[in-house]
C-alpha positions as CSV (number, residue, x, y, z in Angstrom):
1,X,125.1,124.2,114.2
2,X,126.4,126.9,112.1
3,X,129.0,129.2,113.6
4,X,129.8,133.2,112.1
5,X,133.5,134.2,113.0
6,X,134.1,135.1,116.6
7,X,134.7,138.1,118.3
8,X,135.4,139.6,121.7
9,X,133.6,141.9,123.4
10,X,134.3,142.9,127.3
11,X,131.1,144.0,129.5
12,X,132.3,145.3,132.5
13,X,133.6,142.1,134.3
14,X,132.0,139.5,132.6
15,X,132.7,137.1,129.7
16,X,130.9,134.2,127.8
17,X,130.4,132.3,124.3
18,X,127.6,132.8,122.4
19,X,127.0,130.6,118.9
20,X,124.1,131.2,116.8
21,X,121.8,128.6,115.4
22,X,119.3,128.0,112.5
23,X,119.5,124.6,111.2
24,X,116.2,122.7,112.2
25,X,113.8,121.1,110.3
26,X,110.7,123.1,110.1
27,X,107.5,121.2,111.0
28,X,105.1,123.6,112.1
29,X,105.9,127.6,111.8
30,X,105.5,129.1,114.7
31,X,106.7,131.9,116.7
32,X,108.8,130.8,119.7
33,X,111.2,133.2,120.9
34,X,115.0,132.3,120.8
35,X,115.9,129.3,123.2
36,X,119.1,131.2,125.8
37,X,121.7,129.0,127.4
38,X,124.0,129.4,129.8
39,X,126.7,126.4,130.2
40,X,129.1,126.9,133.4
41,X,131.5,124.0,133.6
42,X,132.4,123.1,137.7
43,X,135.7,121.9,139.2
44,X,137.0,119.8,142.0
45,X,135.4,117.0,140.8
46,X,131.8,115.0,142.0
47,X,129.0,117.0,143.6
48,X,126.8,116.4,146.1
49,X,124.9,120.5,146.7
50,X,124.7,122.8,143.7
51,X,123.2,126.6,144.0
52,X,121.7,128.9,141.6
53,X,120.2,131.9,142.2
54,X,117.8,133.6,139.9
55,X,115.8,136.9,139.7
56,X,113.0,137.0,137.2
57,X,112.5,140.6,135.4
58,X,110.2,140.2,132.7
59,X,107.3,137.7,132.8
60,X,105.2,135.8,130.1
61,X,103.0,133.3,129.8
62,X,104.8,129.9,129.2
63,X,108.2,130.2,130.1
64,X,110.3,128.3,131.6
65,X,113.3,129.9,133.8
66,X,115.6,127.3,134.4
67,X,118.1,127.4,137.3
68,X,119.9,124.3,137.3
69,X,119.8,121.4,134.9
70,X,122.6,118.5,135.8
71,X,122.6,115.3,134.0
72,X,119.3,113.5,134.8
73,X,117.6,116.4,136.3
74,X,116.5,120.2,136.4
75,X,114.9,122.7,138.4
76,X,113.5,126.1,138.1
77,X,110.7,128.9,137.9
78,X,107.9,128.9,135.4
79,X,105.2,130.9,134.5
80,X,102.0,128.1,133.5
81,X,98.1,128.3,133.0
82,X,98.0,128.1,137.0
83,X,100.2,130.8,137.4
84,X,103.8,131.1,138.7
85,X,105.3,128.1,140.3
86,X,108.1,126.2,140.9
87,X,109.5,123.3,138.8
88,X,111.7,119.8,139.8
89,X,112.1,116.6,137.0
90,X,114.3,114.0,137.6
91,X,114.6,111.3,134.8
92,X,114.6,107.4,135.1
93,X,118.3,106.8,135.6
94,X,119.4,103.9,132.3
95,X,117.9,100.7,132.4
96,X,114.8,101.6,134.8
97,X,112.2,103.7,132.2
98,X,110.2,100.4,131.9
99,X,109.2,100.0,135.8
100,X,109.4,103.2,136.8
101,X,110.6,103.8,140.7
102,X,111.6,107.3,140.9
103,X,109.0,108.0,144.2
104,X,108.4,111.1,146.0
105,X,108.8,111.0,149.8
106,X,108.1,114.5,150.8
107,X,106.5,117.4,148.3
108,X,105.3,120.6,149.7
109,X,102.1,121.5,151.0
110,X,99.4,122.3,147.2
111,X,102.1,120.3,144.8
112,X,101.5,118.2,142.4
113,X,104.1,115.1,141.3
114,X,103.4,112.8,138.7
115,X,105.1,111.3,135.7
116,X,106.5,112.6,132.4
117,X,107.5,111.2,129.2
118,X,107.9,112.8,125.8
119,X,111.7,114.0,126.8
120,X,112.3,110.7,128.5
121,X,110.5,109.6,131.3
122,X,110.7,110.4,135.0
123,X,108.9,112.1,137.6
124,X,108.0,115.8,137.9
125,X,107.1,118.3,140.9
126,X,105.4,121.8,140.2
127,X,104.0,124.0,142.8
128,X,101.7,126.6,142.1
129,X,100.3,126.9,145.4
130,X,103.9,128.8,146.5
131,X,104.3,131.3,144.4
132,X,107.3,133.5,143.3
133,X,107.4,136.9,142.3
134,X,109.0,139.7,139.3
135,X,112.4,141.3,140.8
136,X,112.9,138.6,143.8
137,X,116.3,136.7,144.0
138,X,115.6,132.9,144.8
139,X,118.1,130.9,146.1
140,X,117.8,127.0,144.8
141,X,119.7,124.6,146.5
142,X,119.9,121.1,145.3
143,X,121.1,118.2,147.2
144,X,121.9,114.4,146.9
145,X,122.6,111.6,149.5
146,X,123.1,107.9,149.2
147,X,121.5,105.2,151.1
148,X,122.4,101.9,150.0
149,X,121.0,101.1,146.3
150,X,119.3,104.7,146.2
151,X,119.8,108.2,145.7
152,X,118.2,111.0,147.6
153,X,117.6,114.0,146.1
154,X,116.3,117.3,147.4
155,X,115.1,120.9,146.5
156,X,115.2,124.1,149.0
157,X,114.0,127.4,148.0
158,X,114.9,130.5,149.6
159,X,113.2,133.9,148.9
160,X,116.0,136.1,149.7
161,X,114.0,139.4,150.0
162,X,111.6,138.3,152.4
163,X,114.0,135.5,153.6
164,X,111.5,132.4,154.3
165,X,113.1,129.0,152.9
166,X,110.1,126.7,151.3
167,X,111.3,122.7,151.4
168,X,109.6,122.0,148.1
169,X,110.7,118.0,147.7
170,X,112.5,115.2,148.7
171,X,112.8,112.3,145.8
172,X,114.4,109.1,146.1
173,X,115.8,107.3,142.6
174,X,117.2,103.6,142.3
175,X,120.5,105.1,141.6
176,X,123.7,104.0,143.7
177,X,126.7,106.6,144.2
178,X,125.5,110.0,142.6
179,X,127.2,112.4,142.5
180,X,126.8,116.1,140.5
181,X,129.2,116.2,137.6
182,X,131.1,119.0,136.1
183,X,128.3,120.2,133.6
184,X,125.4,122.8,134.5
185,X,122.9,124.5,132.4
186,X,120.8,127.4,133.0
187,X,118.2,128.6,130.4
188,X,115.0,131.0,129.4
189,X,112.5,128.8,127.3
190,X,109.1,129.7,125.9
191,X,107.3,126.2,124.9
192,X,104.3,127.8,124.0
193,X,105.0,129.9,121.1
194,X,104.4,133.3,122.0
195,X,107.7,134.7,120.6
196,X,105.9,138.7,120.3
197,X,105.9,138.7,124.5
198,X,109.4,139.7,126.1
199,X,111.1,137.4,129.1
200,X,114.5,138.1,130.9
201,X,116.0,137.1,134.3
202,X,119.1,137.8,136.1
203,X,121.5,134.9,137.3
204,X,124.2,134.8,139.4
205,X,126.7,131.8,138.8
206,X,126.7,129.2,140.2
207,X,128.3,127.4,143.5
208,X,128.9,124.0,143.5
209,X,130.3,121.5,147.0
210,X,132.6,118.6,145.8
211,X,132.7,116.3,148.2
212,X,136.5,116.4,147.8
213,X,137.6,119.3,147.5
214,X,135.0,121.4,149.4
215,X,133.2,124.5,147.2
216,X,133.9,126.4,144.3
217,X,132.0,129.6,142.5
218,X,131.6,128.9,139.0
219,X,132.3,132.2,137.3
220,X,132.8,131.2,133.5
221,X,129.6,130.6,131.0
222,X,128.9,129.8,127.3
223,X,125.7,131.4,125.7
224,X,124.5,129.6,123.6
225,X,121.1,130.2,121.7
226,X,118.9,127.8,119.1
227,X,115.8,127.8,117.4
228,X,113.2,125.1,117.9
229,X,111.7,123.1,116.1
230,X,108.6,124.3,113.7
231,X,110.0,127.8,115.2
232,X,109.6,130.1,112.4
233,X,112.2,132.9,111.6
234,X,110.3,135.9,112.9
235,X,111.8,136.6,116.2
236,X,114.8,134.2,115.4
237,X,117.5,137.5,116.6
238,X,115.2,138.5,119.1
239,X,117.4,137.6,122.2
240,X,120.2,139.2,123.9
241,X,123.0,138.4,126.8
242,X,125.6,139.9,129.4
243,X,126.0,141.4,132.7
244,X,128.5,142.7,135.2
245,X,129.2,142.9,138.7
246,X,128.7,138.7,139.0
247,X,125.8,138.5,137.4
248,X,124.4,136.9,133.9
249,X,121.2,138.4,132.0
250,X,119.5,136.5,129.9
251,X,116.8,137.8,127.3
252,X,114.3,137.0,124.4
253,X,111.6,137.5,122.9
254,X,109.3,141.0,121.5
255,X,111.5,143.8,120.2
256,X,114.9,142.1,122.3
257,X,117.7,143.0,120.3
258,X,121.3,141.4,120.3
259,X,124.1,143.7,121.9
260,X,126.7,141.8,120.9
261,X,128.2,139.9,117.2
262,X,127.2,136.2,117.2
263,X,130.3,134.5,118.6
264,X,132.0,136.2,122.2
265,X,133.8,135.1,124.4
266,X,133.2,136.8,128.2
267,X,135.1,135.6,131.1
268,X,134.9,136.8,134.6
269,X,137.3,138.7,135.4
270,X,136.7,140.1,139.0
271,X,134.4,137.7,140.3
272,X,132.8,139.1,143.9
273,X,133.8,135.8,146.0
274,X,136.8,133.5,146.4
275,X,136.9,130.8,143.4
276,X,137.6,128.2,145.3
277,X,137.6,127.4,149.3
278,X,135.2,128.4,152.2
279,X,134.5,132.2,150.5
280,X,132.9,130.6,147.9
281,X,130.1,129.0,150.0
282,X,126.8,130.6,150.3
283,X,127.1,133.9,152.3
284,X,123.8,132.5,154.7
285,X,122.7,132.7,158.3
286,X,123.3,128.8,159.6
287,X,120.9,127.0,161.6
288,X,119.7,128.1,164.7
289,X,117.3,126.8,167.7
290,X,115.0,129.2,168.9
291,X,113.4,127.0,171.8
292,X,113.5,123.5,172.6
293,X,111.7,121.5,175.2
294,X,112.2,117.4,176.3
295,X,109.5,115.7,178.4
296,X,109.4,112.3,180.3
297,X,106.3,110.2,180.2
298,X,107.3,106.7,181.5
299,X,109.4,105.1,179.1
300,X,109.4,107.5,176.3
301,X,110.9,110.9,176.3
302,X,109.5,113.1,173.7
303,X,112.1,116.1,172.3
304,X,110.4,119.3,170.3
305,X,112.1,121.9,169.0
306,X,111.6,124.9,167.0
307,X,114.2,127.1,164.5
308,X,115.0,130.9,164.1
309,X,112.2,132.3,161.1
310,X,115.9,133.7,159.0
311,X,117.7,130.2,160.0
312,X,118.7,127.7,157.2
313,X,116.5,124.5,156.9
314,X,117.5,121.7,158.8
315,X,118.6,118.4,157.1
316,X,119.6,116.2,159.9
317,X,119.5,115.8,163.7
318,X,121.3,113.9,166.5
319,X,119.8,113.2,169.7
320,X,121.3,111.8,173.3
321,X,120.0,110.9,175.9
322,X,122.5,111.9,179.3
323,X,122.2,111.6,182.8
324,X,122.8,114.5,185.1
325,X,124.4,112.0,187.8
326,X,127.0,111.1,185.2
327,X,127.3,113.2,182.5
328,X,131.0,111.1,181.4
329,X,128.5,107.8,181.1
330,X,127.5,106.6,177.7
331,X,124.1,107.8,176.6
332,X,121.0,105.9,177.6
333,X,119.4,106.5,174.6
334,X,120.2,107.8,171.3
335,X,118.9,108.6,167.9
336,X,119.9,110.2,164.4
337,X,117.9,110.9,161.5
338,X,118.7,112.7,157.8
339,X,114.7,115.0,157.5
340,X,114.1,118.5,157.1
341,X,110.6,118.8,158.5
342,X,109.8,116.8,161.3
343,X,110.8,119.1,164.3
344,X,110.5,116.6,167.5
345,X,112.1,113.3,168.3
346,X,111.0,110.3,171.0
347,X,113.0,107.9,172.4
348,X,112.7,104.9,174.8
349,X,114.2,104.6,178.0
350,X,114.2,101.6,180.5
351,X,111.3,102.4,183.1
352,X,113.8,101.5,185.9
353,X,115.9,104.7,184.9
354,X,115.3,107.4,188.3
355,X,118.1,109.7,188.0
356,X,117.7,113.2,186.6
357,X,118.1,113.0,182.3
358,X,119.2,115.8,180.2
359,X,119.2,115.9,176.1
360,X,121.6,116.9,173.7
361,X,120.0,117.8,170.5
362,X,122.7,118.8,167.8
363,X,120.9,120.2,164.4
364,X,122.9,120.3,160.9
365,X,121.4,122.5,158.2
366,X,121.4,122.0,154.1
367,X,125.2,123.2,154.4
368,X,126.4,120.9,157.4
369,X,126.4,123.8,159.5
370,X,125.4,122.5,163.1
371,X,123.7,123.9,166.3
372,X,123.7,122.1,169.7
373,X,121.5,122.5,172.7
374,X,121.9,121.0,176.1
375,X,118.3,120.9,178.1
376,X,117.5,119.2,181.2
377,X,114.3,116.5,181.2
378,X,111.1,117.5,183.2
379,X,108.9,114.8,183.9
């Protein structure tokens, strides 16, 4: 990849590095818009939560507005033949390609899940039943957690304009002790070759939760632009980037023109959040229990609950059955489970138990905020 001499330019409060590449073998001349990327470097060590935010501003068919890419997977928005959709993909862990073993434990209604190949192999989720709109901010949250020899990956997305959250998918991969590394990417891609059309998006810098040091905000980005194999040179210079007030932007195709030299270093001077610590965590309302109910039928206790609409999604629940006669006694029954969508639990209890009972329900959300309520058990 050839690089021109570096020149420094300041846009408000942001900085990034731009390099331009045209050294690809021309296989089939097609009018691709340039492939534009933002590369981030996280601090604090291995992480279990990634948060990225995007606002698509100009739409074109066959565009991938990638929000988060990590070693082994990526997610974002796409404009497909079926319309706007959400994508999430995991690559097979090394050594497992011959025997596909990633599986989807949950997929949102109307979504499609299947194997993919070509750029490696893995499992692919696409949801065009849940659509997105231009000029809306979307918050993507990817979380991983382990159990034995497998790692679970889940995606939740919030439409920040409406406040609504969607749990899109949970996948299981045969990869023990996985954690996200320090290299993260966002990109804007024309995968068809209609470079005559413009596409654009804005990106807030990602937030990362390290398993050892907590939250950090990534306030620097390296911008790179390249041409896809087989791209004509017609739109090779149809790209632009920059930003201010904590927001980067990417644009490519059509009459887009770069307003910077081929090599520019930009650094976030005054990020609107703390670089590390609790202030770097996403500013979202914690989980809130709207109502809860527990009822007993013979030796079974059923617990039901609902959440406020704007609450951050549930990640896990913990239920304890207690005697109201002796509240200090050990629980008569207990259940804890990592589950986003079920808002009910069923526990068994001895039919010999006659004293009044109560249930303590503790929920944790995808950022590990908690909410607890204690309710009586009705007969």
